[in-house]
BAMI-780469 format. One record per residue (C-alpha): residue number from 1; x, y negated, z negated; residue in one letter. Coordinates in Angstrom, 3 decimals, m for minus. Example, Ala and Ser with C-alpha at 12.3 -4.5 7.8 and 13.67 -1.06 7.14 Angstrom:
<rs>
<1; <12.300; 4.500; m7.800>; "A">
<2; <13.670; 1.060; m7.140>; "S">
</rs>
This chain:
<rs>
<1; <m60.783; 51.363; 39.848>; "M">
<2; <m60.662; 54.041; 41.820>; "A">
<3; <m61.159; 53.536; 45.943>; "I">
<4; <m64.375; 54.833; 46.973>; "S">
<5; <m63.420; 56.432; 50.540>; "P">
<6; <m65.285; 56.370; 53.439>; "R">
<7; <m66.602; 59.550; 54.847>; "I">
<8; <m68.453; 59.862; 58.276>; "L">
<9; <m71.023; 62.843; 58.249>; "A">
<10; <m72.145; 64.399; 61.151>; "M">
<11; <m73.818; 68.306; 62.553>; "A">
<12; <m73.370; 69.559; 65.676>; "G">
<13; <m77.387; 70.029; 65.930>; "S">
<14; <m80.047; 67.204; 67.019>; "A">
<15; <m82.738; 69.557; 66.278>; "R">
<16; <m85.310; 68.005; 63.637>; "K">
<17; <m85.624; 71.308; 61.347>; "Q">
<18; <m82.020; 72.093; 62.262>; "S">
<19; <m80.200; 74.661; 59.536>; "L">
<20; <m76.777; 72.698; 59.554>; "N">
<21; <m78.516; 69.013; 59.327>; "R">
<22; <m80.198; 70.448; 55.998>; "K">
<23; <m77.248; 71.767; 54.873>; "L">
<24; <m74.762; 68.475; 56.190>; "L">
<25; <m77.563; 66.479; 53.718>; "A">
<26; <m76.397; 68.574; 50.613>; "L">
<27; <m72.648; 68.059; 51.397>; "A">
<28; <m73.230; 64.067; 51.955>; "V">
<29; <m75.211; 64.297; 48.527>; "A">
<30; <m72.270; 66.087; 46.932>; "R">
<31; <m69.797; 63.763; 48.497>; "A">
<32; <m71.709; 60.454; 47.354>; "T">
<33; <m71.774; 62.179; 43.786>; "Q">
<34; <m68.093; 62.801; 44.041>; "A">
<35; <m67.485; 58.890; 44.838>; "G">
<36; <m67.498; 58.463; 48.313>; "A">
<37; <m69.542; 55.873; 50.702>; "S">
<38; <m70.801; 58.255; 52.950>; "V">
<39; <m72.199; 57.365; 56.437>; "T">
<40; <m74.139; 59.976; 58.704>; "T">
<41; <m74.611; 59.817; 62.291>; "V">
<42; <m76.832; 61.660; 64.452>; "N">
<43; <m74.922; 62.801; 67.492>; "L">
<44; <m78.347; 63.439; 69.084>; "G">
<45; <m79.223; 59.891; 69.175>; "D">
<46; <m76.353; 58.873; 71.170>; "L">
<47; <m77.284; 60.654; 74.685>; "Q">
<48; <m73.459; 60.950; 75.383>; "L">
<49; <m73.246; 62.264; 78.870>; "P">
<50; <m71.432; 65.515; 79.383>; "V">
<51; <m67.471; 64.463; 79.812>; "Y">
<52; <m65.957; 64.136; 83.298>; "G">
<53; <m62.939; 62.496; 84.101>; "A">
<54; <m64.458; 61.186; 87.374>; "D">
<55; <m66.943; 59.454; 85.333>; "L">
<56; <m64.465; 58.309; 82.819>; "E">
<57; <m62.590; 56.584; 85.755>; "S">
<58; <m65.488; 55.183; 87.836>; "E">
<59; <m67.807; 54.158; 84.375>; "Q">
<60; <m65.326; 53.758; 81.763>; "G">
<61; <m65.772; 54.613; 77.803>; "I">
<62; <m69.508; 54.717; 76.758>; "P">
<63; <m70.390; 51.525; 74.249>; "N">
<64; <m71.901; 54.746; 72.218>; "E">
<65; <m68.805; 56.473; 72.586>; "V">
<66; <m66.947; 53.440; 71.798>; "R">
<67; <m69.321; 52.910; 68.666>; "T">
<68; <m68.626; 56.762; 67.023>; "L">
<69; <m65.104; 56.630; 68.128>; "R">
<70; <m64.823; 53.209; 66.108>; "N">
<71; <m66.872; 54.841; 63.013>; "A">
<72; <m64.471; 58.108; 63.271>; "I">
<73; <m61.417; 55.424; 63.052>; "S">
<74; <m62.593; 53.235; 60.045>; "E">
<75; <m63.559; 56.800; 58.085>; "S">
<76; <m60.923; 57.988; 55.498>; "D">
<77; <m62.445; 61.725; 56.101>; "G">
<78; <m65.166; 63.932; 57.770>; "L">
<79; <m67.739; 66.172; 56.986>; "I">
<80; <m68.776; 68.454; 59.553>; "I">
<81; <m71.732; 70.681; 59.706>; "A">
<82; <m71.201; 73.486; 62.829>; "S">
<83; <m73.945; 75.337; 64.115>; "P">
<84; <m72.854; 78.575; 66.052>; "E">
<85; <m73.875; 79.038; 69.739>; "H">
<86; <m72.440; 82.046; 71.559>; "N">
<87; <m69.521; 82.235; 68.871>; "G">
<88; <m68.037; 78.526; 69.316>; "S">
<89; <m68.971; 75.141; 68.662>; "V">
<90; <m72.028; 73.448; 69.997>; "T">
<91; <m71.967; 71.458; 73.582>; "V">
<92; <m73.134; 68.774; 71.428>; "L">
<93; <m70.351; 68.574; 69.125>; "L">
<94; <m67.496; 69.677; 71.754>; "K">
<95; <m68.721; 66.358; 73.996>; "N">
<96; <m68.897; 63.887; 70.936>; "A">
<97; <m65.391; 65.212; 69.902>; "L">
<98; <m63.564; 65.202; 73.919>; "D">
<99; <m65.266; 61.782; 74.305>; "W">
<100; <m63.793; 60.268; 71.141>; "C">
<101; <m60.565; 62.161; 72.081>; "S">
<102; <m60.034; 59.572; 74.932>; "R">
<103; <m57.231; 56.915; 74.639>; "P">
<104; <m59.125; 53.214; 74.470>; "L">
<105; <m57.876; 49.720; 74.218>; "D">
<106; <m54.484; 50.568; 74.455>; "G">
<107; <m54.764; 53.226; 71.233>; "Q">
<108; <m53.753; 56.745; 72.119>; "D">
<109; <m56.932; 59.210; 72.249>; "G">
<110; <m55.940; 61.216; 68.724>; "L">
<111; <m55.947; 58.032; 67.018>; "M">
<112; <m59.132; 58.460; 65.094>; "P">
<113; <m58.509; 61.647; 63.880>; "F">
<114; <m54.775; 61.953; 62.893>; "R">
<115; <m54.293; 62.499; 59.254>; "G">
<116; <m57.812; 62.670; 58.591>; "K">
<117; <m59.262; 65.449; 56.237>; "P">
<118; <m62.147; 67.035; 57.038>; "V">
<119; <m64.902; 69.188; 55.289>; "A">
<120; <m66.588; 71.623; 57.629>; "M">
<121; <m69.765; 73.683; 56.506>; "F">
<122; <m71.965; 76.189; 58.868>; "A">
<123; <m75.289; 77.395; 58.479>; "A">
<124; <m76.675; 80.670; 60.682>; "S">
<125; <m79.653; 83.103; 60.721>; "P">
<126; <m76.813; 85.458; 61.087>; "S">
<127; <m75.056; 87.490; 58.231>; "P">
<128; <m71.718; 85.791; 59.439>; "F">
<129; <m72.737; 82.404; 58.358>; "G">
<130; <m71.344; 80.768; 61.761>; "G">
<131; <m67.795; 81.707; 60.678>; "I">
<132; <m67.094; 82.013; 64.318>; "R">
<133; <m67.985; 78.112; 64.794>; "S">
<134; <m65.964; 77.144; 61.829>; "L">
<135; <m62.833; 78.851; 63.659>; "S">
<136; <m62.956; 77.481; 67.150>; "H">
<137; <m63.947; 74.062; 65.195>; "L">
<138; <m60.582; 74.031; 62.956>; "R">
<139; <m58.195; 74.664; 66.056>; "G">
<140; <m60.281; 71.747; 67.769>; "I">
<141; <m59.575; 69.602; 65.005>; "L">
<142; <m56.039; 70.818; 64.387>; "A">
<143; <m55.061; 69.860; 67.828>; "K">
<144; <m56.525; 66.517; 67.633>; "M">
<145; <m54.463; 65.886; 64.541>; "G">
<146; <m56.961; 66.279; 61.715>; "A">
<147; <m56.716; 68.109; 58.765>; "L">
<148; <m59.313; 70.554; 58.358>; "P">
<149; <m59.246; 71.405; 54.437>; "L">
<150; <m58.534; 75.319; 53.945>; "A">
<151; <m61.835; 76.067; 52.414>; "D">
<152; <m64.883; 76.045; 54.090>; "E">
<153; <m68.729; 76.636; 53.478>; "V">
<154; <m70.814; 79.301; 55.211>; "L">
<155; <m74.336; 80.059; 54.575>; "V">
<156; <m75.161; 83.007; 56.241>; "P">
<157; <m78.892; 84.324; 56.869>; "I">
<158; <m79.844; 80.530; 56.059>; "A">
<159; <m83.487; 80.981; 57.393>; "T">
<160; <m84.095; 82.227; 53.741>; "K">
<161; <m82.118; 80.262; 51.998>; "V">
<162; <m83.611; 76.893; 51.977>; "F">
<163; <m86.727; 75.550; 50.184>; "D">
<164; <m89.404; 73.673; 51.804>; "E">
<165; <m87.575; 70.013; 50.125>; "Q">
<166; <m84.271; 71.596; 52.160>; "G">
<167; <m82.501; 72.825; 48.701>; "K">
<168; <m80.848; 75.673; 48.829>; "L">
<169; <m82.714; 78.620; 46.573>; "T">
<170; <m79.380; 79.971; 44.838>; "G">
<171; <m76.597; 78.151; 42.617>; "P">
<172; <m73.484; 80.067; 43.968>; "M">
<173; <m73.534; 78.185; 47.721>; "T">
<174; <m74.607; 74.769; 45.662>; "D">
<175; <m71.633; 75.378; 43.867>; "G">
<176; <m69.033; 75.875; 46.568>; "L">
<177; <m70.626; 72.375; 48.600>; "I">
<178; <m69.844; 70.567; 45.489>; "E">
<179; <m66.545; 71.907; 45.174>; "A">
<180; <m65.267; 71.047; 48.607>; "L">
<181; <m66.681; 67.878; 48.878>; "C">
<182; <m65.212; 66.994; 45.575>; "R">
<183; <m61.782; 68.091; 47.156>; "N">
<184; <m62.542; 66.374; 50.376>; "L">
<185; <m63.509; 62.874; 48.489>; "V">
<186; <m60.001; 63.275; 46.615>; "E">
<187; <m57.817; 63.569; 49.516>; "L">
<188; <m60.137; 60.664; 51.379>; "A">
<189; <m59.136; 58.642; 48.423>; "R">
<190; <m55.572; 59.317; 49.083>; "K">
<191; <m55.175; 58.587; 52.454>; "V">
<192; <m57.738; 55.956; 52.125>; "A">
<193; <m56.621; 52.476; 53.611>; "R">
<194; <m58.134; 49.083; 51.588>; "P">
<195; <m61.312; 48.254; 52.622>; "H">
<196; <m61.204; 44.804; 54.380>; "P">
<197; <m63.525; 43.572; 51.800>; "A">
<198; <m61.210; 44.280; 48.991>; "S">
<199; <m57.975; 43.881; 51.074>; "A">
</rs>
């Protein structure tokens, strides 16, 4: 029986009608269809303080950072949908990654990310589809030891491609989402550790 890899999904936006949260939901559905067990985390719900070395030194690692870091550690792969703010990743996403890359409980900071495959998505109102955001995110994740997949999905002019149910109006992008999620699940299955319940 094939292992059902655990995938953690997140978007770099907390806005309720976020284009990237809509895109993330489609990716989650495709990854689930491909055989993964997917958990979605809303970074906006965590209310993480802006990272600072003095804050960490004086107050330690916030409990919500511990929760997110543990979820990343226990996953076999990641799905990230990243909006583009001023040509880069959002503060919300970067701050979460910065906090989760700090050493904790005797583990080095990059342990949760090392060797972990990541599928990246971006939706943008611009004609460039958030490509600059994913370029920066790819560099960040690679520096952290993760394995961003070579392919990525960009959705340009995204204000005009989602219907009222959050579905894409054109079949081409949906096919790209399906293919990328299938590749992610296959790679995550190869690196997956046995689940405690099935060990």
